[in-house]
Phi, psi and omega in degrees: 000135181269344178291139174296127179085358183295314176300318173302314184291315180299315177297324178295314181298315184296328181295329178281338182249046190269173173055033178046048179289143173288143180241151176244128176249129181230135177133160180216008181283151176242152175270182182298341182261004177087006179280149181281133173262114191231162166260140182246129176235132180252128177290148176253185183282347177273122182301133183080002183248129180231158178257134173281100184295317184301312178301314182299318178296320185288315182295330177276001181073019179265352177212157182252148172274117178261107181298335180291352178257004187300343180294334179284349184220056190297330182280337184244359184303313177304324180290320182292324174301313180297320182293325182289323176298321175296322172302315181292318177303312178280357182055047178273143177051236187297345181270002186302329181263023177096197182287094183279348183088150183304313184303312179290321183295325182294337177293330187257020179249164176255137180271124174278105181233166180299316184299319183291318177304309179296329180291320182294317182299313181294320183270357184270007178251000000 
């Protein structure tokens, strides 16, 4: 990956999608490149309990919350904004070097798309 922080973000995502866990994808919006914008939930060993992958990635500073796609996650959009502020405060991931500003921060994030999630699931075993 050529993006700053891209390898770290990819590896963090892979660590969350281990053991061939079932994932749930929710959302139907498309980005400017035609990719599906989705919320990703990974099932846990506890029946009925899942981990919100998007939120975990944002909190770790490994993904950026794009407000323009909040229609794809109406129930969690406010949470993602809060988690990003926490990541900035905690200097997590791309925010480790302080306030990089939006333009620089976007360079170091990974885009969660169906194709990338499927690739991570397939290649992580």
